[in-house]
N, C-alpha and C positions, 0 to 999 in steps of 0.2 A: 158535053164532052165521052159523057157515059152513054152507046144505047144500049138495050139490052141484051143485043152479042156480048156488046164488052164488056160487060157483068158477066153474063156465063162464062164467055172466056177466062176471066180475072177468077169467079168463085168456083164453077165445078173444079181444077186439079187444088184450090184449095181443102175445097170437105174430103176430096180425094185422100189430102195431105193427113186432113187433120183424122178420118178414120181409121186407112191405112194405120197410122200410131196408133190408134186407142185403142185398135184390131189388137195390134202386137202387144199394146201395155196388157190386153188381157190375156193374152200366149203367156205371156211374160211370169205373172202372176202364177198363171193355174199349176204355169211348171217351178215355178219358185214354192208355191200352195205341197205340192209335191213330197217336198225333202221338211213338211212339216212346220205349222203353227210358229215353232219360232223360230222359225227359217223366214217366214212370211212378218211375221211381227217385229226382225229384226230389219228388213231392208226397206219396211214400209216405215219405222223410225228414221234410221239415215234416211231413205229418202225425201223428208219432212227438212232434211238440212239442204241435201242437191236444190232441192224446189226454190230452197230463199235463191241461188246460184243462180237457177233458171233464168228467174225472174230479177235478177238483176240485171241480168245481161241481156232478159227483150227488154227494158226498158230503154237503152241502149238501141238495140235495134230499136224499139217504137220510134225516138225521137230523131235517130236514122233514118229512117220512114215518113216521117212524119215531115223532115227538113228536104228532104232529096225529091222528094210528093214533091211536094211545092214548089222548089227550087225548077225543077219536068214540068211541072205544070206553067210556068212563066215560058220553055224552050231556054231556063241559062243551064245548058246542060253543063257547062266547066267548073259550074259554082256547086253542082249535083255530083260533080266525082269527085272536087274538093272534097267536101261533104262528110259524101261517105270512106274516102282518108283516113280523116279524122277519127268516126265514129270508130273504124282497123284498132287505130293507137290507140284507143282508149281501151277498149273491148279488152284487146288485149296485153294490156296492161294491166288492167284492171284484175282481171281473172287469174294471170299467174302471183299477182299479190294474195290471193285472195284462197289459192294450191296453195304456198308457200306459207301458210301462217295455219291454213289446215293440217296440213300434213306434220304441225311441228304440236298442236293442240292441239292432234283429233278426239284424245280421249277425253278430254279434259269438259271437255266441248258439250259429249254426249251424254258424259254425270252429269253435268250444267243442265242441261233443257230435262231430259227422263232421268235423272235421281238413282238410284236404286230398285232398278229394272231386274229379273232374271237373269243370272251369270251367264247361262246358255246365250239369251238372247242380245247378252254386251259381245262377247264372245266374236258371235257371226256378226256386226254389225260392225266390231270393229274391223273387220275383215273386208267386209261390203266398202269400209266408208274409205279405207289405205286407198282401192283400188278406183275409185270413183272421183275422187278429188284427181288424181291423175287427170283427170278428161277434162276439167274445167276449163285450157282455156282455147282447147275443140271445139266444146261446144261453143265456145263465142266466137271464135271464124260461122262458125257452121250458124251459128242465129242473124252476123250482121249476116253478113254473103246472102243467107237466101231472103233476112228484111229489104237486100238492095238492088233484088231479084225484082221482090212484088211491087215494090216503092217507083221502079218501070213499066208496073202490068204484066207483066215474065213472072207468071204463078205455077206451071207446068210446065217450067225445068226443076225447080226446087218439088216436088213432090216427084218426080222421079226418081231426084238422090234421094229422096227423105224412104222413097219405097226400096228404093238396094239394100240404102241400113239399118232399115228394119227386119227388112229378111234377111239382110247378115247379121242383126241382133239373136233372133229367134232360134238360124240356126246355130248360134254358135253360144244362146242357153239347151238343147235339144243336147247338142253335144257336149257339151262340159261340165251341166249335170245329170244329163241319161249317163254319159257311156264314162266318160273321168272321174265324175261321181262326186266333181267340187263342190256342190254346191251354192252358195251365197255367192261363194269367191270366184266357183264361173259363169254365174248369173252379170259378176261385177265387172269381170273381162270381156264378155262378151260387148256389156255396154260402150266398156272401153274403146273396143276394136268397131264398132258403127259409128260411136264416134267422131273418129281418124276417120274413118272412110270417108264420111259423109261432108266435114270439110275440108279436107285430099280433096274430093271429085269437087264439088260450087269451088274451089278459089282456081282450080286451074279451070271450070268453064269462064269464070266470072275474067279470065286475059283478054276474053277477045274484047279488038278495040270498036266493034261496034255493038256493043250492047248499048244501053243506055245512060249505065252506071258501069266497066269496066274496070279491072280490080288487077295490076303490074306493078315495076318494081317497087314493088315494099320496102326496101331498105332506101331509098331514096324520098320518103316520108316525112315529112316535119312538121311540129306542132302548127296550125293556125289556130293563134289567138281568138282572132276571128268567131270563126267558123264554131270550136272548139265552146266557146261560150254560148253560139244559139243551139247547139246541140243538146250540149247541158243546162241551157232552160227550160229544154223538152224533158230530158232524159231523167236529171237528180229530181225533181217531183212525181214525175214514174215511178224512179225508182225507189224515193223513199216512200211512196205508195206502195208497189210492192215488195220492198223489203218487210215493213209494218205489217203490209196484207200476209206475208211467210211465218215473219218471227212471230205475229198472233196466233196462225195455222197451229206451228212449232206447242208455243203455250198447251191450246190444245192439246197438241198431241202428249204434252206431260200429262195434260187429267183424263186424258182415255189412257196410258199407262197404271193410273190407282183404279182401273177399272176387272183388270183382271188380260190373260188370256187370249178369253172370245171377244171378250171386246175388241178387242184392238185387233186381233185380226176382220171379226165381222167387217170394221172401222176400218180397215186395207180392204178388205174387197168395194164394200161399200161408197169407199174415196173413188175406189178406181173405177166400178160403173156407173154413178157418178156423173165423175167426166168424161167418159164414151159420149154418153148421155147429150153432155153440150158440148161436144167435138165438132159436127155441123155448123151450128151456132154463131160458136167462135169464131169458128174460117170464118165465114162470113162477117164476123164483126174485122177482120184484120185486111179483112180485103174494104171493107170501110172504111181505115183508116189514110188505104192506099186515094177509091175515091174521092171520100171526101180533102185527103188531101192534096189534090193534081186541081180539085176545083175549086179548094182557099186561093191555092197559089194565084190558081185565073182569076179570078175576084169575081167565082161566077155564084155565090152566097144560095142563088133560088136552085141552083143544081145543086148544091148541096143538099137543102132541105128535103128535095125531090127523091135525090137519091137514098140519105138515112131513111124516107116513109117507104120505102121498095125493102131496107134490107131490113127495117126494121117488123117491118111483116114475116117478112121471106126468113128472117130467124125465128120468129117466135114458129109458124108452119114446122121446119123439119126443128125445132125443139120437141113436141110434140109428141111428133109421126116416130123418131128416135124415141123420146122418155115408153113408149106403151112396147115398144119392140122390147127395150132393154127390161123392161119387168120383166113381162114374156118369154125369158130366155134367162135372169137371178140367180134361178134352182137349177137347172138342168149346171151354168155355169159353177155355181157354188159344189154341184154338186160331181162334177169333174176336176175342181181342182180341188178333191179332195178338203176341201173345208170341214168340220167334224158339226154335227147334226145342228150344237146351240148356234154355233157360227151363223153357222146357215140361215136359220132363223130369227136370227135377227138380222141378218144386212136382210132382209125381203122382207120383213116390216116397216124398214127405216125406209125402204126402197116405193113403198109404197105413195109414204111421206115426201117424199124428196117428190114423186115424179109433180103432184098437186100443188105441190108451194112451187114448182117451178112453171107452172101452168099460168101461174100465176104474177109471179112475181118477175120472174128472171131477167125475162129480157131486157127491158129498161131500166135494170140495176148494171149490166154487163155488155148488152153493144152496144144503145143508145148513145153511153160515153163515149164512146169511141169518134163523133161525131167534135164530142165539145174537144180531144185530144189532140185530133184530127188539126184544128180551126188554133191549136196553144193555151186554150183553155184547163189546159194542166193540173192547176197548182189550185181549182176548184177541185173537179174532179179529184188530184192527193186529198186535200182534205175529207170532202165528205169520205173516202175507199176506211183512211187512216180510222178515224173519230168513231162511225160506224164499226170499223174489226174492231177493235177493241172495250167499245161499250158492251157493244152485244156478243160478238161471237169467245173473247176472253173472258172477263166480266162477266156476263150472264152464263154463260157456260159452268162458269167456274162453280156460281152460285148453283146453281138449278142441280148443277153434277157433286158438289163438294160441300156442300152445305144444305140440298133440301134433295139429296139420294136420288135423280132421276134416272142416273144411269148413259146410258147410250143415248135415248133419246132426248137429254135432255143438253148433249153437243148440237145434232139438229135444229132441239128449236132456238136456241142460237141463233143458226145460222137461217133460218128462215125473219128474220127478224132483222138481223143485216141482211137480208138483201127487200126486205122494204124498206128500211130505210134507204136505204140507196136512192129504189125509186125511185118516192117522193122528191127528195133532193132534185135524180136528175130530170127527171120530171119538170121541174119547175124550172129548173136553168134554163132548161132547152126552149120550154114554151117563150122564157123572159127574153131569149134574145138576145145577152148579155153576150154570150161566145160571143160573136160575132165581130165585137171592138176587138177582138184580141188581134195581136198582128205576134208571128214569127219572125219574116225576114226583116232586115236592115237592107235600104235599098245600098245596091254593091258601088262599091265608090272605081 
C-alpha cells in the first residue's frame, strides 16, 4: 500500500513541519530569555501546564487519525468523514471546558503545582497563563484538522500552514517583546495569534469536498454514539497516558522548582533542545500512525511489519544525526539566548548525557509503540507509559533530588530509567504479536 515514494511523500513534510516548529521554539526561547531568567522560568512553568492540554487534544487527534486511516484503508470514506466530525465535536467541547475551568482557577492551579516560587516568576506566569488559556479551542481545532489531513496521506498542507503560523509567531514575538517591550505578555499574545491563524486556515482548506476527509456544515453535526465510542476507545487510553505523562512532568517540574532559578532556566533550555533533537523521529512516529493504520484497516499485517521496520530504523538514523547537531549547537544557542554561565554549563552537561541515552533507548520507547496504537493496542501502551512514568520519572526523580541531593542530574537519570523500562516492554509486546489480535473498527451496519 505504501511504496518508498509514498513514504517519502508522507514523511518529508512531517519532518520539515516538526523541524520548523522546533526552530521557531528555539527562537521563542531565545527571545523570552533576553527578558531574563525569571521570564523563561515563568514561561517554562506555564508551558508545562499548557503541554498537558496539548497532549489531551493530541490524544483525540491520535484517536481520530487511527479511526479515519483504518476506514480509509477499508475504502470507507463515508464513515471516515463521520468519524472526523465526531473528533471535532469532542475536541472543541473538551477544550472550551478546560479553558473555562483554567480561567477561573489559574492562580490556584499555579500555586498547587509550583508552590512558593519567587514572586517575580509567579507574577509573569499569571500573565502568560491567562492569554495562552484563551488559545486552547484554536489549538484543538488545529490539531484535529491537521490529523485528518495526515490520515488521508496529505502531510504537505499542514506543514505549509504550520510554517505560516510559526513565522507569524516569531515575528509577533520580535515585535511585541523587543519593540513594544511587553515581555512574557508579548510572547503569549504572539502564540494566541499564531494558533488562531493556524486553525482558521486549516478549516478553510478542509472545506474542499474532494479531500478524503472534508469538513463543513459545522452546525449540522450531531453526536454519533457509535463513532464517538470508537474514537473514545482509542482516545481515552491515549489521553490518560498523555495526561498522566504530562501530570508526572508537572510534578517533576515542581521538584526542579526547588533547585533554584539556575536549575529552572537550565532545565527549560535543556528540555527545549532535547525536544528539538527528537522532532524528526517524532514526525516519523506520526507518519507511522497513518501508514500502520491504513494497512491494518486493509487487513495487510505483513505490510504493517515491513513498514514498521523501515520507519523504526529511519527514526534511529535521524535521531543520531540531530543529536550530534544539537550537541554542537548547544553552547552557541545558550550564549545567544543570554543564559547565565552557570545555567549554560549545566545545560551542556545534560545534553551530553541525553545524546548518549537517546542513542540507546529512545526509538523503541517512542516510535515503535505507534504501530501498537495504530492497531488498537492502546490500553497496553497507556499502562506501560503511565506505570513507567510514575515509578521512574516521578518517584525516582523525587528520591534522587529531594532525598539524595543529586540536583538536576537526578531528574535526567530518572528519565533515562523510564526510557529503558518502556523499551523493554514495547519490544516484548511487538515481538509477541499480541497487538495483531486487537480490533478497532466494528462492522458497518
